[in-house]
C-alpha positions as CSV (number, residue, x, y, z in Angstrom):
1,M,-9.4,-26.6,4.1
2,S,-11.0,-29.7,2.9
3,D,-13.9,-28.0,1.2
4,T,-13.6,-26.7,-2.2
5,I,-14.2,-23.1,-3.0
6,A,-15.1,-20.9,-6.0
7,A,-15.4,-17.3,-6.9
8,I,-15.5,-15.0,-9.7
9,A,-11.9,-13.5,-9.9
10,T,-12.4,-10.7,-12.3
11,A,-14.1,-7.2,-11.5
12,P,-18.0,-7.2,-11.3
13,M,-18.5,-5.5,-14.4
14,K,-19.2,-6.3,-18.0
15,S,-15.9,-7.0,-19.9
16,A,-14.5,-9.2,-22.9
17,I,-13.2,-12.2,-20.6
18,G,-14.2,-13.4,-17.0
19,I,-12.3,-15.6,-14.9
20,I,-13.7,-18.2,-12.5
21,R,-11.2,-19.7,-9.8
22,I,-11.8,-23.4,-7.9
23,S,-9.8,-24.7,-5.4
24,G,-10.0,-27.6,-3.0
25,Q,-9.5,-31.3,-3.2
26,D,-12.6,-31.8,-5.2
27,A,-11.8,-29.1,-7.7
28,L,-11.5,-31.4,-10.8
29,A,-14.5,-33.4,-10.0
30,I,-17.0,-30.5,-9.3
31,S,-15.6,-28.7,-12.5
32,N,-16.2,-31.8,-14.6
33,K,-19.9,-31.5,-13.8
34,V,-19.8,-28.0,-15.2
35,F,-17.2,-28.0,-18.1
36,L,-17.4,-30.4,-20.7
37,G,-13.7,-30.5,-21.9
38,N,-10.8,-32.6,-21.3
39,H,-8.8,-30.3,-18.9
40,G,-8.3,-33.0,-16.3
41,E,-6.4,-35.3,-18.8
42,N,-4.0,-32.2,-19.8
43,P,-2.8,-30.5,-16.4
44,R,-1.5,-26.7,-17.0
45,N,-3.1,-26.7,-20.7
46,M,-5.9,-24.6,-21.5
47,V,-8.4,-26.5,-23.4
48,T,-12.0,-25.5,-25.0
49,G,-15.2,-26.6,-23.8
50,K,-18.7,-25.9,-23.1
51,F,-20.2,-24.5,-19.6
52,L,-23.3,-26.0,-18.3
53,S,-25.7,-24.3,-16.0
54,K,-27.3,-26.1,-12.8
55,N,-30.1,-27.4,-15.1
56,G,-27.7,-28.8,-17.4
57,D,-28.2,-26.3,-20.4
58,I,-25.4,-24.9,-22.2
59,C,-24.8,-21.4,-21.2
60,D,-21.3,-20.4,-22.7
61,F,-18.4,-21.6,-24.6
62,G,-14.8,-20.8,-23.1
63,M,-11.6,-22.5,-21.8
64,G,-10.7,-24.4,-18.8
65,V,-7.4,-25.3,-17.4
66,Y,-6.5,-27.6,-14.5
67,F,-3.4,-27.0,-11.9
68,K,-2.8,-30.3,-10.0
69,A,-1.5,-30.0,-6.6
70,P,1.0,-28.8,-5.4
71,A,1.9,-26.9,-8.5
72,S,-0.9,-24.2,-8.4
73,F,-1.3,-20.8,-6.8
74,T,-3.0,-22.3,-3.6
75,G,-0.8,-25.4,-3.3
76,E,-4.4,-27.4,-3.8
77,D,-5.8,-28.7,-6.9
78,C,-7.1,-25.8,-8.9
79,V,-9.3,-25.1,-11.9
80,E,-9.8,-21.7,-13.9
81,F,-12.2,-21.2,-16.2
82,Y,-12.2,-18.4,-18.7
83,T,-15.7,-17.4,-20.0
84,H,-17.2,-14.4,-21.9
85,G,-17.4,-11.5,-19.5
86,S,-21.1,-11.2,-19.2
87,L,-22.2,-10.9,-15.3
88,A,-25.1,-12.8,-16.0
89,V,-23.1,-15.9,-17.6
90,L,-20.3,-15.5,-14.8
91,R,-23.0,-15.8,-12.0
92,T,-24.8,-18.8,-13.8
93,I,-21.7,-20.7,-14.1
94,L,-21.0,-20.0,-10.2
95,I,-24.4,-21.1,-9.0
96,S,-23.8,-24.2,-11.2
97,L,-20.3,-25.0,-9.3
98,Y,-22.0,-24.4,-5.9
99,H,-24.9,-26.6,-7.0
100,A,-22.2,-29.4,-7.9
101,G,-20.6,-29.0,-4.3
102,A,-18.2,-26.1,-4.3
103,R,-19.1,-23.2,-1.5
104,P,-18.7,-19.4,-1.8
105,A,-15.0,-18.3,-1.4
106,N,-14.3,-15.8,1.7
107,P,-12.3,-12.5,0.9
108,G,-8.7,-13.4,0.4
109,E,-9.3,-16.8,0.9
110,F,-7.5,-18.3,-2.1
111,T,-4.4,-16.2,-1.2
112,H,-5.2,-17.4,2.4
113,R,-4.6,-21.1,1.3
114,A,-1.8,-20.3,-0.6
115,F,0.1,-18.8,2.6
116,L,-1.1,-21.5,4.8
117,N,0.4,-24.1,2.4
118,G,3.6,-22.5,2.1
119,K,3.2,-21.2,-1.4
120,M,4.1,-17.5,0.0
121,D,5.0,-15.8,3.0
122,L,2.9,-13.0,4.5
123,T,5.0,-10.3,2.8
124,Q,4.4,-11.8,-0.6
125,A,0.7,-11.9,0.4
126,E,0.4,-8.3,1.5
127,A,2.3,-7.3,-1.7
128,I,-0.4,-8.7,-3.9
129,I,-2.8,-6.2,-2.4
130,D,-0.1,-3.4,-3.1
131,L,0.4,-4.5,-6.7
132,I,-3.4,-4.5,-7.3
133,D,-3.7,-1.2,-5.7
134,S,-0.5,0.6,-7.4
135,E,-1.0,3.4,-9.5
136,T,2.5,4.0,-10.9
137,E,5.1,2.2,-12.8
138,L,7.4,2.3,-9.5
139,S,5.1,1.1,-7.1
140,A,4.1,-1.7,-9.4
141,R,7.7,-2.7,-9.6
142,N,8.5,-2.7,-5.9
143,A,5.3,-4.5,-5.0
144,A,6.3,-7.3,-7.6
145,E,9.5,-7.6,-6.2
146,Q,8.1,-8.3,-2.7
147,M,5.8,-10.7,-4.5
148,N,8.8,-12.3,-5.7
149,G,10.0,-12.6,-1.8
150,S,12.6,-9.9,-1.8
151,L,11.6,-8.3,1.6
152,G,10.8,-11.8,3.2
153,R,14.3,-13.2,2.3
154,E,15.9,-9.8,3.8
155,I,14.0,-10.4,6.9
156,S,14.8,-14.0,7.0
157,S,18.4,-13.8,6.7
158,I,18.3,-11.2,9.5
159,S,16.7,-13.8,11.9
160,Q,18.9,-16.4,10.6
161,K,22.0,-14.6,11.6
162,L,20.2,-13.8,15.0
163,T,19.6,-17.4,15.5
164,E,23.3,-18.2,14.7
165,I,24.2,-15.4,17.4
166,A,21.9,-17.0,20.1
167,S,22.9,-20.8,19.7
168,E,26.4,-19.8,20.6
169,F,25.5,-19.1,24.0
170,Y,23.2,-21.5,24.9
171,A,26.1,-23.8,26.3
172,Y,26.8,-20.8,28.5
173,I,23.2,-20.8,29.9
174,D,23.4,-24.4,30.5
175,Y,26.6,-24.2,32.4
176,P,26.3,-20.4,34.2
177,D,29.4,-20.7,36.0
178,D,31.7,-20.6,32.8
179,E,32.7,-17.3,32.0
180,I,32.1,-15.6,28.7
181,P,35.5,-13.6,27.6
182,Q,35.1,-10.1,27.2
183,T,36.5,-10.0,23.7
184,E,34.0,-12.2,22.7
185,R,31.0,-10.3,24.4
186,D,32.2,-7.2,22.6
187,D,32.5,-9.2,19.2
188,I,29.0,-10.6,19.4
189,A,27.7,-6.9,20.6
190,E,29.5,-5.5,17.1
191,K,27.5,-8.0,15.5
192,L,24.2,-7.4,17.0
193,Y,24.7,-3.5,16.4
194,A,25.2,-4.2,12.9
195,L,22.0,-6.1,12.6
196,S,20.1,-3.4,14.4
197,S,21.4,-1.0,12.0
198,Q,20.1,-3.3,9.1
199,T,16.7,-3.3,10.5
200,E,16.7,0.3,11.4
201,A,17.4,1.3,7.8
202,L,15.1,-1.2,6.6
203,G,12.3,0.4,8.6
204,G,13.6,3.8,7.9
205,T,12.8,3.2,4.2
206,F,9.0,3.6,5.2
207,E,9.4,7.3,5.4
208,K,9.7,7.6,1.4
209,G,8.1,4.0,0.7
210,R,4.9,5.0,2.1
211,F,4.4,7.1,-1.1
212,F,4.8,4.1,-3.2
213,R,1.6,2.6,-1.7
214,D,-0.7,5.4,-0.5
215,G,0.7,8.4,-2.8
216,V,1.4,11.9,-1.7
217,K,-1.5,13.9,0.2
218,V,-1.5,17.4,-1.3
219,A,-3.8,19.8,0.1
220,L,-4.8,23.1,-1.7
221,I,-5.6,25.5,0.9
222,G,-6.3,29.7,1.0
223,R,-9.0,32.0,1.4
224,P,-11.9,32.1,-0.9
225,N,-11.4,33.0,-4.5
226,V,-7.9,32.9,-4.7
227,G,-8.1,30.0,-7.4
228,K,-7.7,27.0,-5.4
229,S,-10.5,24.9,-7.7
230,S,-9.1,26.6,-10.9
231,L,-5.7,25.4,-9.9
232,L,-7.0,21.8,-9.1
233,N,-8.7,21.7,-12.6
234,A,-5.6,23.0,-14.4
235,L,-3.6,20.2,-12.7
236,L,-6.0,17.3,-13.8
237,G,-6.6,18.8,-17.2
238,C,-10.5,18.8,-16.6
239,E,-13.1,20.6,-15.0
240,R,-13.5,18.7,-11.9
241,S,-14.3,21.1,-9.4
242,I,-16.8,24.3,-9.8
243,V,-15.2,27.4,-10.4
244,T,-17.6,31.0,-9.9
245,D,-16.9,34.6,-8.9
246,L,-19.0,33.7,-5.9
247,E,-17.1,33.3,-2.7
248,G,-17.7,29.9,-0.7
249,T,-18.4,27.6,-3.8
250,T,-16.3,25.0,-2.4
251,R,-18.0,23.6,0.9
252,D,-16.4,20.5,1.3
253,T,-13.1,18.7,0.3
254,I,-12.8,17.4,-3.2
255,E,-10.2,14.5,-3.7
256,E,-8.7,13.6,-6.9
257,N,-5.9,11.5,-7.9
258,L,-3.1,12.5,-10.6
259,S,0.1,10.5,-11.3
260,I,3.1,12.4,-12.6
261,N,6.8,11.2,-13.1
262,S,6.0,7.8,-11.1
263,L,4.5,9.9,-8.5
264,A,1.0,9.4,-7.1
265,L,-0.8,12.6,-6.1
266,R,-3.9,12.8,-4.0
267,L,-5.0,16.6,-4.7
268,I,-7.4,17.8,-1.9
269,D,-9.2,21.1,-3.0
270,T,-10.7,22.5,0.2
271,A,-13.2,25.2,1.4
272,G,-11.8,28.7,1.5
273,L,-10.4,29.8,5.1
274,R,-12.6,32.7,6.5
275,D,-15.1,33.4,9.0
276,A,-18.1,31.2,8.3
277,E,-21.3,32.7,7.8
278,T,-23.2,29.1,7.8
279,I,-23.2,25.9,9.9
280,P,-22.2,23.9,6.6
281,E,-19.6,26.5,5.7
282,Q,-18.0,26.2,9.1
283,M,-17.9,22.3,8.8
284,G,-16.1,22.8,5.8
285,I,-13.6,25.1,6.8
286,E,-12.8,22.8,9.7
287,R,-12.3,20.1,7.4
288,S,-10.0,22.3,5.5
289,R,-7.7,22.8,8.5
290,R,-7.9,19.0,9.2
291,A,-6.8,18.3,5.5
292,A,-3.9,20.7,5.9
293,E,-2.6,19.0,9.3
294,D,-2.8,15.5,7.7
295,A,-1.3,16.4,4.2
296,D,2.1,15.5,3.3
297,L,2.3,18.5,1.4
298,V,0.3,22.0,1.7
299,I,0.0,24.1,-1.5
300,A,-1.0,27.6,0.0
301,V,-2.6,29.4,-2.8
302,F,-2.8,33.5,-2.8
303,D,-4.2,35.9,-5.2
304,G,-1.5,37.9,-6.5
305,A,-3.9,40.8,-8.0
306,E,-4.9,41.5,-4.4
307,E,-2.9,42.8,-1.1
308,I,-2.5,40.2,1.5
309,N,-5.2,40.3,4.2
310,D,-5.8,38.5,7.7
311,Y,-7.3,35.3,5.9
312,D,-4.0,35.1,3.7
313,K,-1.8,35.6,7.0
314,E,-3.2,32.6,8.4
315,V,-2.7,30.4,5.6
316,I,0.9,31.5,5.5
317,E,1.4,30.4,9.2
318,I,-0.1,27.2,8.2
319,A,2.5,26.8,5.3
320,K,5.3,27.9,7.8
321,K,4.3,24.6,10.0
322,Q,4.3,22.0,7.3
323,R,6.1,20.9,4.3
324,S,4.5,23.7,1.9
325,I,4.7,25.5,-1.3
326,C,2.9,28.9,-1.7
327,V,1.4,29.7,-5.1
328,I,0.8,33.3,-6.1
329,N,-1.9,32.8,-8.6
330,K,-3.7,35.1,-11.3
331,T,-0.3,36.4,-12.6
332,D,-2.5,37.3,-15.7
333,L,-4.1,40.0,-13.9
334,G,-0.9,41.6,-12.7
335,C,1.0,41.2,-9.4
336,V,0.4,43.7,-6.4
337,L,0.9,41.2,-3.5
338,D,3.8,41.8,-1.1
339,K,6.4,38.8,-1.9
340,E,8.2,39.5,1.2
341,A,5.7,37.9,3.0
342,F,7.0,34.4,1.8
343,S,10.4,35.0,2.8
344,N,12.1,31.4,3.5
345,L,8.8,29.6,1.7
346,P,9.3,27.8,-1.5
347,T,7.2,30.0,-4.0
348,I,6.1,30.0,-7.5
349,E,4.0,32.3,-9.6
350,I,1.2,31.0,-11.8
351,S,-1.9,31.7,-13.8
352,A,-4.5,28.7,-13.2
353,K,-6.9,30.3,-15.8
354,E,-3.9,30.4,-18.4
355,K,-2.4,27.3,-17.4
356,T,0.9,29.1,-16.8
357,G,3.4,28.0,-14.5
358,T,1.4,24.5,-13.6
359,D,4.1,22.2,-15.0
360,R,6.9,24.1,-13.2
361,L,4.9,23.6,-10.0
362,L,4.6,19.7,-10.6
363,D,8.3,19.9,-11.1
364,M,8.6,21.4,-7.4
365,I,6.6,18.6,-6.1
366,C,8.5,16.0,-7.8
367,D,11.8,17.6,-6.3
368,I,10.6,17.7,-2.9
369,F,9.6,14.0,-2.8
370,E,12.2,12.5,-5.0
371,I,10.3,9.3,-5.3
372,A,12.3,8.4,-8.6
373,D,15.5,7.7,-6.5
374,I,13.9,5.2,-4.3
375,P,15.1,1.6,-5.4
376,C,12.4,-0.9,-6.4
377,D,14.0,-3.7,-5.2
378,G,11.2,-4.8,-3.1
379,K,13.2,-4.0,0.0
380,T,11.6,-0.6,0.4
381,V,9.3,-0.9,3.0
382,T,5.6,0.4,2.0
383,N,3.4,-1.1,4.8
384,P,3.1,0.8,8.1
385,R,2.8,-2.7,9.7
386,H,6.0,-3.9,8.4
387,A,7.7,-0.4,9.6
388,S,6.6,-0.3,12.8
389,T,7.5,-4.0,13.4
390,L,11.2,-3.5,12.3
391,M,11.4,-0.6,14.9
392,R,10.6,-2.9,17.6
393,A,12.8,-5.6,16.4
394,T,15.4,-2.7,16.5
395,D,15.2,-2.0,19.9
396,S,15.2,-5.4,21.2
397,I,18.5,-6.0,19.1
398,K,20.2,-3.0,20.7
399,S,19.1,-4.1,23.9
400,S,20.5,-7.5,23.6
401,A,23.7,-5.7,22.1
402,D,23.9,-3.2,25.2
403,A,23.3,-6.4,27.5
404,F,26.3,-8.5,25.9
405,R,28.8,-5.5,25.8
406,G,27.7,-4.6,29.6
407,G,28.5,-8.2,31.0
408,I,24.9,-9.1,31.5
409,Y,24.0,-12.6,32.2
410,P,23.9,-14.6,28.7
411,D,20.3,-15.5,29.3
412,L,19.0,-12.0,29.4
413,A,20.8,-11.1,26.5
414,V,19.5,-14.0,24.5
415,S,16.1,-13.6,25.5
416,D,16.1,-10.1,23.8
417,I,17.4,-11.8,20.6
418,E,14.8,-14.5,20.6
419,N,12.4,-11.7,21.2
420,A,13.6,-9.9,18.3
421,I,13.3,-13.2,16.2
422,N,9.9,-13.5,17.1
423,I,8.9,-10.1,16.1
424,L,10.6,-10.3,12.9
425,G,8.5,-13.6,12.3
426,E,5.6,-11.4,12.6
427,I,6.1,-9.8,9.5
428,T,6.9,-13.1,7.3
429,G,4.2,-14.7,9.0
430,L,6.3,-17.3,10.9
431,H,5.2,-16.1,14.4
432,A,2.3,-13.8,13.3
433,Q,-1.1,-14.0,15.5
434,D,-4.1,-15.4,14.0
435,A,-5.7,-12.0,14.6
436,I,-3.4,-10.1,12.5
437,I,-3.4,-12.7,9.6
438,S,-7.1,-12.7,9.6
439,D,-7.2,-9.0,9.3
440,I,-4.8,-9.1,6.4
441,F,-6.4,-11.5,4.3
442,S,-9.9,-9.8,5.2
443,R,-8.6,-6.7,3.1
444,F,-8.6,-8.9,0.0
445,C,-11.3,-9.0,-2.6
446,V,-13.4,-12.1,-3.2
447,G,-11.7,-14.2,-6.0
448,K,-8.0,-13.5,-4.8
């Protein structure tokens, strides 16, 4: 990391303000060749100045700030430029920095350097991605708490307790002839069982916590012309999906996002289920079935103005196998549909055309997932990597507890504890493989 990197940190689009980041041991020297200001004399203070192109021409007026190592985001000398948000201006300044000795930053390289320099652990680095991608206030709050180190501290605390337990038995490993009193074994086993419950509960928060990060996938299914597209448009409040009286208008899945009561919904409109007449329609129907299988919630839509047919019965069977809500649509035309077919299934009557009942439908969705009750303290696991790793650690800790209680030699029991410590270190980055770390930072954008 002896080289100095530079990149545009703002989105690649015209805006009022653009930001360029520079990090590395020559950050100040390189920035002095591009920015005419006294930012080097006033660390952590923004100063005004002129920006020069590689040919020495003035290309913009703005501000610069110097962060002296280690008091910076990356832990290295850093400089940030604040310019007008013209892409042409930003590129001109960036090229000038390259000409002065910087090189282009790789995706996530600024954050990667911060991790390597001990400015954050891996949970905090991954939380940055979650914060950038957050679509609701609750998801942003949880990600911010994880960036503040809440999850990392919790995991480190468990690891520390495991280390303390293991250290008590190193003497017995060195002197295997010494007997460990059964009362002491039982006491240690209880401590380990308590820690395994802690890691298991932490990993278990992912069941709901994943909705913070990924949102709730909601598939609208039904036979053609029951009003799936009309319902999608009514929920979104705009004409996103084409609606006609012709069957089979929707040939592919259409996905849109909607945030309601701090819950991010991924609404998926699907092709109507029937006997396909063409290959493209057949492909669309297969995608509909897959969307229903993958969904967190199925909204099964029916035409209340018509009797139930065989296609509706197939939709009901799908709804019975999934978490679902049955929607009887077109109540403005009267209802002749046999409601007994929906016994034991959550059911609601609406009119997508008149936009009646849609608010109650959204309330039902929110009640099912109850995301507002999830604590946003950063200890709610939103990352599948963290969840699976916590479950592995739980198994290893339980195995050690069973060994202590069962009178197994301490070296075997302690081996499981050490394994659990290493597994937990994969989450914080203390023992993570280089391939895992590289994969995580490759998902960052350039400039972050």
